[in-house]
N, C-alpha and C positions, 0 to 999 in steps of 0.2 A: 460450628464450622469444623470440618474434618482436617486436622493438622498433621497426621501421621499416615504413613503407608499402610500400617496395620489397620487403622480406623477406616481408611477407604476400602481396604479389602473386605472388611466385616460388613460395611455398608453395601458394597456390590453383591456380596454373597446373600445378605439379607433380602435385597430387592430381586435376585435372579429368578426365584420361582414366579413372582408376579409378573416380571418382564416375559418369561417364557410362556405363561399362561395367556397374557395379553397379545403377544405377537401370533400365537397360534390361533386364538380367537378371531382376530382380525384377519388373518390369512383365509379363513373359511368364511366368516360372516360378513366381511368388509372392514376396510380400515377407516374408522371414524374418530381417530384421535385428532381432536381440533388443534392442538398445540403440544409442545413438549411438557408443559406444565400439567395439562390434562392427563397426559399419559403417565406423568410421574404419580399423580394421585391414584391412577388405576394400579400402577405397579405396587404402591404402598398398601392399598387396600386388598388387592389379591395376595400379596405375600403375607399380609397379617392373617388372613383366612388360612392359608396353607401352614403357617407356623403354628396357629392355634389348633388345627386339626392334628398336626403331628408333633405337638409339644412334648407328650410323654415319651415318644420314641427319640426325639431330639435329646431329651434329658439323659436317656439310658445311653445313648452314644457319647454324649459329653462325658458321662462318668467312665464309660469303657475306655475312650481315647484319651481324654485330657486328665481327668482326675487320678486315673490309675497309671498315667505317664506311658501308656503303651505307644502312643504316637511319637512322643519325644524319644523314647528309647528304641524305636524301630521294631517293637514286637507286635504291632497291630497286624490283623489279618488283611493281607493286600487285596484278596478278592472282595473282602467286605468294603474296603475303602473304594475299589473300582465300582462296585455295584452302587454305593452311595453316590458317587459322583455322577454316574449315569442316570440313576433315578431322580436326583435332585433336579436335573433338567428335563428328563423325559416324562415324568408324572405330571407336572404342570402343563407341559405341551400337550399330552394326550387329553388331559382334562379340557383345556382350552379349545382343542380341535372337536372334541365331542360336544361341547356346549355350543360351539360355533355352528356345528352341523344340525343341531337341535333348532337353533334360531333360523338357520337358512331354510329348514324344512317345516317351520311354524309349529314346533312341538310345544305344548302347554307348559311343560316343566322348564324349558328354556326361557320362555316368556317371564316365568316367575323369577328366575335367577338374574336375567339381564334387562328385563323390561319388555314392553310391548313394541316399542319403537325407538331404538337407539340411534337410528339414522337421523343426521342433522338436518336433512332437507327432504322436502316432499320428492324431489327428483329421485334421491336414493331409496326412499321407502317404496315408491312406485315400482321401480325396476327390480328391486330385491323380492317384492311379493307378487310380480307378474311373470309367470313362467312362460306364457304363450299369449300372443296378442297380435291383431291386425293394427298397424299404426299408420294413420294418415297425418301428413305434416304439410302445413302451409308456410312457405318460406317468406321472409320479409321483402325478397325480391319479387314475390307475387305467385309463381307457380306452386301446384300441389305436387307432393311426392307420397308414395306409400310403400309399406314394406311388412314382411313377416318378422315379429320378434320371437325367437326361439331356436330350437335345433332344426337344421335342414340337412338331414342325412349325415351319417358318419360323425366326425368331430366338428363339423361346421356349425357355429352357433353365433347368434346375436350377442351384442355386448353394450352395456351402458356404462360409462366411466363413473367412478364414485368420488365422494368427498376426500380431499379438498380440490380435486381437479375439476376443470369446467365440464359442464355436462354434454360431452360428446356421445353420439348414439350411432351404433353400427347394426343395421338391419341385415340379416344374412341373405335375405331373398327379397329383392324389389318386386313390387306388384304394379300392374298396369293400371293407371289412373288418368282421368282427364285433367290435365294440368291447369285447365281454367276454372272448372267447376268443382273439382275435388270428388267426382263420382268414380267409384272403383269399377273397372271392367269385370264382368263376371260371366261364368260359363252357364250353360243351360241348366246344370245343377246348382246354380247359385254360388259357386265357388270363385274366389278371386283368381285372376289370371296372372301368372308370374311374368315378369319381364323375360323376353327372349334370352336364353342362356343362363337364366336364374342367377343374374348378377346381384350383388348386394349393394347397400346404399350406406354411405357414411355422411353424417350431418353434424355440424357443430352448433352448439346451443345458440350463439349470437345470431345465427341464420334463421332461427325458427321463430315464427310469429304465433302459430296455433298448433296444438297437437290433439288429434282425436284418437282414443284408444279403445278398442273392442277386444276384451279379454275372452278367451274360450278355453 
């Protein structure tokens, strides 16, 4: 149990690299921390890796700043201290963002580092690995809906909520569909027909009975 302010400060500083890395990774790849205790384990594991990698440099800094009393006497290089403070947070953040990008783009090296499927639910895995798809939905109330999952010109894109939130789904462009049979309306070129005005569709998971997904 940490009983002093100094002990608490050391504990926070020791966990900071892992926390910066984890938050950056989740910001890019998705937030899958099931609980605070799960995130704490990730903080500890990631911090241990960073401290192991930079152990030699940390020892040299300790000897320069603490053992030789430069920090206490005020003779330490201020620019060095400023660079250390920024790098202590920035390096783990950049590493986490880079690995998160690798996972999001299905890079093999990222799979080796964080696993093939860190997502806790099939819902999260599906939408993380499906860049574009035609989605047909049958609602529990009876009718069918359909829409395009992906980017629809400019910055307008579809979105699926992630864990631990409920599985809401936004389809950026609705498609014309027979509400009774679930058959998509198509053009002569066999392309789906957008809803007039290219309006989007927002559906909550409790309303969905069945989902059909055609990736392309």
